[in-house]
matplotlib code that plots the C-alpha trace (Angstrom):
import matplotlib.pyplot as plt

x = [135.7, 133.4, 131.7, 132.4, 129.6, 128.6, 128.4, 124.7, 123.8, 125.6, 123.7, 120.3, 121.0, 121.9, 118.7, 116.5, 118.2, 117.6, 113.9, 113.4, 114.8, 112.9, 109.6, 109.8, 107.1, 108.2, 106.0, 107.8, 106.3, 107.4, 107.7, 107.0, 108.7, 107.9, 109.9, 108.1, 110.6, 109.5, 105.8, 106.4, 108.3, 105.6, 102.6, 103.0, 101.1, 103.4, 106.5, 105.0, 104.1, 107.5, 109.1, 111.8, 113.2, 111.1, 112.1, 109.4, 110.8, 109.2, 105.7, 106.1, 107.7, 107.4, 106.0, 104.1, 102.0, 99.5, 99.7, 96.6, 96.9, 93.7, 93.4, 91.3, 88.6, 89.7, 87.7, 86.3, 83.9, 84.9, 84.6, 84.2, 85.9, 87.6, 86.3, 86.2, 83.2, 85.2, 85.7, 86.6, 87.3, 84.2, 83.5, 81.5, 79.9, 80.2, 77.3, 75.5, 76.4, 76.4, 76.4, 79.0, 80.7, 79.7, 80.4, 77.5, 78.4, 75.0, 76.0, 78.2, 81.1, 80.9, 80.6, 78.0, 77.1, 74.5, 72.7, 74.3, 72.3, 71.7, 73.1, 73.0, 69.6, 69.3, 66.2, 65.6, 68.2, 67.2, 65.6, 66.6, 65.8, 67.2, 65.1, 65.1, 64.9, 66.9, 67.8, 64.7, 64.2, 64.3, 61.2, 59.9, 58.5, 61.9, 64.3, 63.9, 66.3, 65.7, 62.0, 61.6, 61.0, 62.9, 61.0, 62.4, 60.3, 60.2, 57.4, 56.5, 54.5, 53.3, 51.0, 48.6, 46.7, 46.2, 45.8, 48.5, 48.8, 51.1, 52.2, 54.9, 57.5, 59.5, 62.5, 64.7, 63.5, 62.8, 62.8, 59.0, 57.7, 55.2, 55.1, 55.0, 58.0, 60.5, 59.9, 56.5, 55.1, 53.7, 52.0, 48.5, 47.4, 50.5, 50.0, 51.7, 48.6, 48.3, 45.8, 44.7, 46.6, 44.0, 44.2, 43.4, 40.9, 38.6, 36.3, 38.8, 40.9, 44.2, 44.2, 46.6, 48.4, 49.3, 47.7, 48.6, 48.6, 45.5, 46.1, 49.8, 50.1, 53.9, 53.8, 52.9, 51.8, 51.6, 48.9, 50.9, 49.3, 50.3, 51.4, 55.1, 57.6, 57.7, 61.1, 64.3, 65.6, 62.4, 61.1, 62.4, 62.4, 65.2, 64.0, 66.4, 65.2, 66.5, 64.6, 63.0, 61.6, 59.8, 62.6, 62.0, 65.1, 63.2, 64.3, 62.5, 62.9, 61.2, 58.4, 56.2, 53.0, 50.0, 46.9, 43.5, 42.4, 38.9, 37.6, 40.1, 42.3, 45.1, 48.4, 51.9, 52.8, 56.0, 55.8, 57.8, 58.2, 58.7, 61.2, 63.2, 66.7, 68.4, 66.6, 65.3, 61.9, 59.1, 56.7, 53.3, 52.7, 50.6, 50.4, 52.3, 55.5, 54.9, 53.8, 51.6, 53.4, 56.2, 57.1, 59.3, 60.8, 61.8, 63.4, 61.8, 63.6, 63.8, 62.7, 59.2, 56.9, 54.5]
y = [88.8, 89.5, 86.6, 86.3, 87.0, 83.9, 83.5, 82.5, 85.7, 87.7, 86.0, 86.5, 90.2, 90.6, 88.8, 91.1, 94.2, 92.8, 92.1, 95.7, 97.1, 94.7, 95.4, 99.2, 100.6, 102.5, 105.6, 107.5, 108.1, 105.8, 107.1, 104.9, 106.1, 104.6, 105.5, 106.1, 103.8, 101.1, 101.4, 101.2, 97.9, 95.9, 95.8, 98.0, 95.6, 92.8, 94.8, 95.5, 91.9, 90.8, 93.0, 94.4, 97.8, 100.5, 104.1, 106.5, 110.0, 111.0, 110.2, 112.0, 115.3, 117.4, 117.2, 114.4, 112.5, 109.7, 106.7, 104.5, 101.2, 99.3, 96.1, 96.1, 93.5, 90.7, 89.5, 86.2, 85.0, 83.6, 86.2, 89.3, 92.4, 95.3, 98.6, 102.2, 104.5, 107.7, 107.9, 104.5, 101.0, 98.8, 95.2, 94.4, 91.0, 88.5, 88.2, 85.1, 82.7, 84.3, 87.9, 90.3, 93.3, 96.6, 100.3, 102.1, 105.5, 105.7, 103.1, 103.8, 101.6, 102.8, 99.2, 96.4, 92.9, 92.8, 90.2, 90.4, 90.0, 86.3, 85.5, 81.7, 81.5, 84.4, 85.4, 86.1, 87.9, 91.6, 91.8, 95.0, 93.6, 90.7, 87.6, 83.9, 81.0, 79.6, 81.5, 81.2, 80.9, 84.4, 85.7, 89.2, 89.7, 89.4, 91.4, 95.1, 97.9, 101.6, 101.0, 99.0, 95.3, 93.0, 91.1, 88.3, 85.9, 84.4, 85.6, 83.6, 85.2, 83.0, 82.9, 80.0, 79.5, 83.2, 84.3, 86.0, 84.3, 84.6, 82.8, 82.8, 80.1, 78.3, 80.4, 77.3, 75.5, 77.7, 74.9, 74.5, 74.1, 76.7, 78.1, 81.2, 80.7, 83.4, 87.1, 88.0, 90.2, 93.5, 92.3, 90.9, 87.7, 86.3, 82.7, 79.6, 78.9, 80.5, 83.3, 85.3, 88.6, 91.3, 94.8, 96.9, 99.7, 101.6, 98.5, 95.6, 94.4, 92.6, 88.8, 86.9, 90.2, 91.2, 93.2, 95.3, 99.0, 100.9, 102.6, 101.8, 98.0, 98.1, 97.9, 95.0, 96.2, 94.6, 94.9, 96.5, 96.7, 100.3, 103.2, 103.2, 106.0, 108.3, 109.6, 108.4, 107.1, 105.2, 101.8, 100.1, 96.9, 95.1, 92.6, 90.0, 88.2, 84.6, 82.9, 84.2, 81.6, 84.2, 84.7, 88.4, 89.4, 91.1, 92.9, 93.8, 97.3, 99.2, 101.8, 103.6, 105.5, 106.6, 104.6, 104.0, 100.4, 99.0, 102.1, 101.9, 104.7, 106.0, 104.4, 105.0, 101.6, 100.0, 98.0, 96.0, 97.5, 95.1, 96.4, 95.5, 94.7, 96.2, 99.5, 99.9, 100.8, 99.6, 97.0, 95.7, 92.7, 90.9, 87.8, 89.5, 89.9, 86.6, 84.0, 81.1, 78.5, 80.9, 82.5, 84.8, 84.0, 87.0, 87.2, 90.2, 91.6, 94.9, 96.8, 98.1, 99.8, 97.4]
z = [273.5, 270.4, 268.6, 264.9, 262.4, 260.7, 256.9, 257.2, 258.9, 256.2, 253.4, 255.2, 255.6, 251.9, 250.9, 252.9, 251.4, 247.8, 248.6, 249.9, 246.7, 244.4, 246.1, 245.8, 243.3, 240.2, 240.1, 237.4, 234.0, 231.2, 227.6, 224.6, 221.5, 218.0, 214.9, 211.7, 210.0, 212.4, 211.4, 207.6, 207.7, 209.4, 211.6, 214.7, 217.0, 215.9, 216.9, 220.3, 221.0, 219.8, 222.5, 220.3, 221.1, 219.4, 218.8, 217.5, 218.0, 214.6, 215.9, 219.2, 218.2, 221.4, 224.9, 226.6, 224.1, 224.5, 222.1, 221.8, 220.0, 219.1, 217.1, 213.9, 213.6, 211.3, 208.3, 209.4, 206.6, 203.3, 200.6, 202.9, 201.6, 203.4, 202.1, 203.1, 203.4, 203.2, 206.9, 208.2, 207.1, 206.8, 206.1, 203.0, 203.5, 200.7, 198.3, 197.1, 194.3, 190.9, 192.1, 190.7, 192.3, 190.8, 191.5, 193.2, 194.7, 196.3, 198.8, 201.8, 200.6, 197.0, 195.8, 196.2, 195.2, 192.5, 190.3, 186.9, 183.6, 182.9, 179.5, 180.1, 178.3, 175.8, 174.0, 170.4, 168.4, 168.2, 171.7, 173.5, 176.9, 178.8, 178.5, 179.1, 176.7, 173.9, 170.7, 168.5, 164.8, 163.3, 161.8, 161.0, 164.5, 166.0, 163.8, 163.6, 162.6, 163.2, 163.7, 160.5, 160.2, 157.9, 155.2, 153.0, 150.8, 147.3, 145.0, 141.9, 139.1, 136.2, 133.2, 133.9, 130.6, 129.9, 133.5, 135.6, 139.0, 142.0, 145.1, 147.8, 147.6, 150.2, 151.0, 151.5, 148.4, 145.4, 142.9, 143.1, 146.7, 147.8, 151.3, 153.3, 155.6, 156.0, 156.8, 155.6, 158.5, 157.5, 154.3, 154.6, 152.9, 151.4, 150.6, 149.2, 147.1, 143.6, 143.4, 140.4, 140.3, 140.0, 138.5, 141.6, 141.7, 144.0, 143.9, 143.4, 146.4, 146.7, 146.3, 148.6, 149.4, 145.8, 142.9, 139.8, 140.4, 139.2, 135.9, 136.0, 135.1, 135.2, 139.0, 141.2, 144.6, 148.1, 150.6, 153.4, 156.9, 157.3, 155.1, 154.3, 154.6, 151.6, 152.4, 150.8, 154.1, 155.0, 154.1, 151.0, 149.0, 147.2, 144.5, 143.2, 140.0, 140.4, 137.5, 134.3, 131.8, 129.7, 127.2, 127.2, 129.2, 131.9, 135.1, 138.3, 139.7, 142.6, 142.7, 145.3, 145.2, 147.3, 146.5, 147.8, 147.1, 147.2, 149.0, 151.8, 153.2, 151.0, 151.8, 150.6, 149.1, 147.8, 144.6, 142.0, 138.5, 135.6, 133.0, 129.9, 131.3, 128.2, 127.7, 131.3, 130.0, 132.2, 130.8, 132.0, 134.2, 131.6, 129.4, 126.6, 128.6, 130.6, 128.0, 128.9, 131.0, 131.8, 135.1, 137.1, 140.6, 142.7, 146.1, 147.7, 150.7, 152.5, 155.6, 156.1, 158.6, 160.4]

ax = plt.figure().add_subplot(projection="3d")
ax.plot(x, y, z, "-o")
ax.set_aspect("equal")
plt.show()
C-alpha cells in the first residue's frame, strides 16, 4: 500500500521550484526608450529616478543605440553664473563687491566681471576722464569747450580826476567791491586794484592786463597769454554794459586786430570798442566820453585760447 504525499512535502517542492526560477540570470539585452515629449516636459534625470515608464522612440530611431546620461555640475557659490563658451556650458564665478557684468567677446564666456567707473566722488565739471574728489568750484582752468576756455569777469573803467583807470570787480558783487574772482585765466595781470589805463605802443606795455589800442583809441585791448583765432569760428568776447554813469548813452562792442606791444611778438588780440549807442559810431576811451568821476561797468565773457 502506497503512503500518501504529505502537504508539507508538496509545499517544500513548490518552494524549490520557485527559487530555481528566481535565481536564473537574465542575459538578454534590455532596451531603454525615451520619448522626445518626455524630455521637454521636465528633467530627464528626474524621470529616470522617479521610475516612471519612459518611451523614447523618437530619440532612438533605428537599430541598437547607446544612451549615456551624465549629471551636470550644479552651481554651488552665491552669485555664480552659468554661461557658454560656444562649445560647452561653463561656470562664471561671481565677481567682487561693486563689480558689474560687461560684454567682452575676447573672453571665453563672452562676458566678465569688471570694475565700473566710480561716480561716487566725481571730479570737476568739464573733466573728460574719471577722477575722484567732490565737485569743485568752477574756474577757467576747469571749463573748456572745443579747445577754448571760458572767461567771465566784470571790468570797471572810470575817470579818476582826469586819468582813465580800470580794475576788475567782484563777479558776485558789482556794486563796488573789487576782486579778481571768476573766470580770468588767459589774460595776464588782471587786478582788483585800479591801474592807469595806458595807450599802448611799441614801448608802452599793458597795465594790470589792459591798455588802449595803439593809434586806434576806440578799442580797449587785453593782454592775452597767447594769440587768439582770427577766424569767425574762433575765440570771441561778449561784452555786456551793466552800468553807465557818463550820461553819454554809450555802448560797448567788440573788435580784434594783430598788434605787437612793447616790442613783443605780434598777437591777434580781442578788444572792446566804445561806441555811441544811437549812431553806432565808435568813440575814444578818453576823458571826454568818460567825464571825471564817471565810470562804466562791463561784464566781459566769452571763450578764448589759453
